[in-house]
C-alpha positions, -999 to 999 in steps of 0.1 A, spaced: -83 -310 -523 -115 -300 -506 -146 -296 -528 -159 -260 -537 -191 -265 -516 -171 -272 -484 -149 -242 -490 -180 -220 -495 -196 -233 -464 -165 -224 -443 -163 -190 -459 -200 -184 -451 -194 -191 -414 -165 -166 -414 -186 -140 -431 -213 -144 -404 -188 -140 -376 -173 -109 -393 -208 -94 -394 -212 -99 -356 -233 -131 -357 -216 -156 -333 -211 -189 -352 -191 -217 -336 -172 -244 -354 -197 -269 -340 -226 -250 -356 -208 -249 -390 -202 -286 -387 -239 -293 -379 -250 -272 -408 -227 -290 -432 -240 -324 -420 -276 -313 -421 -273 -305 -458 -272 -342 -465 -309 -344 -455 -322 -315 -475 -326 -308 -512 -296 -287 -523 -316 -275 -553 -342 -259 -530 -329 -225 -519 -358 -222 -493 -347 -255 -476 -311 -245 -474 -321 -210 -461 -342 -224 -432 -317 -251 -424 -289 -225 -421 -311 -201 -401 -322 -227 -376 -286 -240 -370 -265 -208 -372 -287 -181 -357 -296 -182 -320 -306 -146 -314 -337 -129 -327 -319 -96 -333 -296 -113 -358 -323 -127 -381 -326 -96 -404 -288 -94 -408 -285 -131 -415 -311 -129 -442 -293 -101 -460 -260 -119 -458 -275 -152 -470 -293 -136 -500 -261 -118 -511 -237 -147 -504 -258 -176 -518 -269 -155 -547 -288 -170 -576 -272 -169 -610 -294 -147 -631 -301 -119 -606 -334 -130 -590 -339 -118 -555 -366 -140 -539 -359 -173 -521 -388 -195 -531 -381 -220 -558 -346 -209 -566 -320 -233 -579 -283 -235 -577 -278 -220 -543 -240 -222 -544 -219 -193 -555 -191 -195 -580 -158 -208 -568 -134 -182 -555 -101 -176 -573 -74 -198 -556 -52 -168 -545 -78 -142 -538 -69 -122 -506 -92 -127 -478 -111 -95 -467 -104 -85 -431 -124 -55 -421 -153 -50 -446 -168 -79 -466 -195 -71 -492 -213 -92 -517 -228 -81 -549 -260 -96 -563 -271 -99 -599 -254 -113 -630 -216 -113 -633 -205 -80 -645 -238 -62 -639 -241 -32 -618 -256 -37 -584 -256 -22 -550 -233 -36 -523 -245 -46 -488 -220 -38 -461 -216 -66 -436 -187 -52 -416 -183 -62 -380 -206 -39 -361 -207 -59 -328 -201 -36 -299 -209 -4 -318 -238 18 -308 -251 37 -339 -247 36 -376 -253 73 -378 -222 94 -370 -243 124 -362 -257 107 -331 -223 96 -318 -213 129 -303 -247 144 -296 -256 148 -259 -285 128 -247 -301 158 -232 -302 176 -266 -317 147 -286 -353 146 -299 -378 120 -288 -372 101 -321 -334 101 -316 -338 90 -280 -359 61 -291 -333 50 -316 -305 54 -290 -324 34 -264 -328 5 -288 -291 6 -297 -280 8 -261 -303 -21 -251 -291 -43 -279 -254 -37 -273 -234 -67 -262 -212 -57 -233 -180 -74 -221 -163 -72 -188 -127 -78 -176 -117 -112 -165 -100 -125 -134 -80 -156 -125 -97 -177 -98 -81 -200 -74 -97 -230 -90 -74 -251 -112 -85 -266 -145 -68 -289 -170 -49 -269 -196 -25 -283 -222 -7 -249 -223 -5 -245 -185 28 -240 -167 21 -263 -138 21 -301 -139 -11 -319 -131 4 -347 -111 -28 -364 -101 -39 -366 -138 -5 -379 -148 -6 -407 -122 -41 -416 -132 -31 -420 -168 1 -438 -160 -19 -464 -140 -38 -473 -172 -5 -482 -189 12 -503 -162 28 -474 -144 45 -460 -175 41 -422 -178 34 -415 -215 27 -378 -216 27 -348 -193 -5 -331 -181 -7 -295 -171 -33 -272 -155 -39 -235 -149 -61 -212 -129 -96 -209 -142 -106 -175 -158 -140 -160 -151 -158 -127 -157 -157 -102 -129 -190 -93 -112 -205 -59 -121 -224 -37 -96 -243 -8 -111 -254 22 -90 -273 50 -107 -286 84 -95 -322 90 -105 -327 123 -87 -340 155 -103 -306 167 -115 -302 134 -135 -337 133 -149 -326 139 -185 -304 108 -185 -325 84 -163 -342 66 -191 -310 60 -210 -293 47 -179 -321 21 -174 -315 10 -210 -278 8 -202 -285 -13 -171 -308 -36 -191 -282 -41 -218 -255 -50 -193 -278 -73 -173 -285 -94 -204 -249 -93 -218 -231 -103 -186 -237 -132 -162 -233 -115 -128 -247 -80 -127 -264 -63 -97 -283 -31 -104 -293 -4 -79 -308 31 -82 -309 58 -56 -322 93 -50 -331 98 -14 -331 60 -8 -315 29 -23 -336 5 -45 -325 -28 -59 -338 -35 -94 -318 -65 -104 -347 -90 -106 -369 -66 -126 -342 -60 -153 -338 -98 -158 -372 -100 -176 -366 -108 -213 -390 -83 -226 -374 -49 -224 -406 -29 -221 -418 -51 -193 -384 -50 -176 -382 -12 -176 -418 -8 -165 -412 -31 -136 -381 -13 -126 -398 21 -128 -426 8 -106 -401 -4 -80 -386 31 -76 -405 56 -55 -381 85 -54 -379 95 -91 -366 130 -98 -364 139 -62 -336 150 -39 -301 134 -38 -286 117 -8 -257 99 -22 -240 93 12 -271 78 28 -278 56 -2 -242 43 -2 -244 36 35 -275 15 29 -257 -3 1 -226 -9 22 -246 -22 52 -271 -44 33 -255 -55 1 -218 -50 -1 -208 -83 15 -232 -102 -9 -223 -85 -42 -188 -72 -39 -170 -106 -36 -147 -121 -61 -132 -88 -74 -164 -69 -84 -163 -38 -105 -186 -10 -92 -199 16 -117 -215 46 -100 -234 71 -122 -242 105 -108 -235 142 -113 -222 145 -77 -249 169 -64 -252 159 -27 -279 174 -4 -270 153 26 -239 151 48 -207 153 28 -188 136 56 -211 106 53 -204 105 16 -167 106 21 -167 78 47 -190 55 26 -169 61 -5 -138 51 13 -154 19 25 -168 11 -9 -134 18 -26 -116 -7 -4 -143 -34 -9 -143 -36 -47 -117 -43 -73 -124 -11 -93 -146 19 -87 -157 37 -118 -176 70 -115 -196 81 -146 -206 118 -147 -228 131 -176 -216 166 -169 -180 156 -175 -186 158 -212 -194 195 -211 -165 219 -221 -148 235 -191 -163 212 -165 -146 210 -131 -159 188 -102 -163 217 -78 -195 207 -61 -190 194 -25 -203 159 -32 -181 153 -63 -151 168 -46 -155 145 -16 -160 113 -36 -134 119 -63 -102 109 -43 -116 74 -38 -125 69 -75 -103 48 -98 -117 60 -131 -136 93 -137 -154 91 -171 -182 109 -189 -215 93 -199 -234 119 -220 -235 104 -256 -229 73 -276 -193 80 -280 -187 80 -243 -206 47 -240 -183 31 -266 -153 44 -246 -167 29 -215 -171 -5 -233 -135 -4 -243 -124 6 -209 -142 -22 -190 -125 -48 -212 -90 -34 -205 -92 -31 -167 -61 -43 -149 -61 -78 -136 -45 -70 -102 -64 -50 -76 -52 -14 -73 -35 -4 -41 -51 26 -27 -32 50 -5 -45 78 17 -66 102 -4 -51 135 -14 -62 167 3 -73 182 -31 -88 170 -63 -61 154 -85 -54 175 -116 -58 145 -139 -94 141 -129 -105 177 -133 -108 177 -170 -141 182 -185 -176 214 -169 -189 227 -140 -214 221 -118 
């Protein structure tokens, strides 16, 4: 039977993962081994050992401290860390059901009244305040926008995966790894002891972000840059572009670790803020200069614009068709789509919509959460595109006008 301390250490790792702090089994094992070299009677030593080995992101430090203080509570109800003794909680009942969704710990003496700290899994969510979830970005105050920007920038995004042509060893694979089997058999005098399998390697799809920063999108531009920054630091292969009357690549600027410096550098790179809109000309520049570099290996393109086109609509239609056939999935995000009664009647939106795979809103936090769920569930196979319809498909007309 395993000792109570070991069971509590394993439970502590599960609580951290449920709260959104990534803790691997190797980290938990290192933490358990490191406790041999510290004084278990010193709560401060245990706390700093756990924090250094189990937390790798600065934004998780505050949440980790709350969970640690509640989980490894001192008997007697003290709340400070320094000089505390007996850092181990009482042993759990043997048949106590394991919490699944919400895990809370109560401090203080057994039986005393105390407030609970909610450590439910909040990874991937955008706001703890329900009132902000459905409020349009354009209707928010400066204080609300500041809070939303921090939430958007700190969100951990995930993208759909693809199976590559490269083969890797896999014990659960369906194909036999003959070379590995022969190599192992040679070590045992030609006797084949076990079978070896392999499967195709799975990797994240590249993401290409294109955002309209013209005058009609001015109310959403700052939030979009925060969105770009969050995706650039959550995913491995992200290319970011903005356009108004010309195309500007801001990938390298958004890779800066400091968010304020990154957004300032990106803003300084763009010279056509809040100007006119030439979506077709900007897409032509992207297709000619960048498409062959960034649209390989099944890239997903996310294009953010309200569809107001002041240039040639025929150019937009031609470049959209080229772009749609070069990428795995073309997602168009329109902030006006969240308005009641919206219909894509402007010429630019009508010309581009037949080549769009997914037409989604991006006007509040709820729409960003829906986008995050949608990107994870994209189909693995590339969609087969036929000739575009003559009119806008009815399924895509839901939503306000233009």
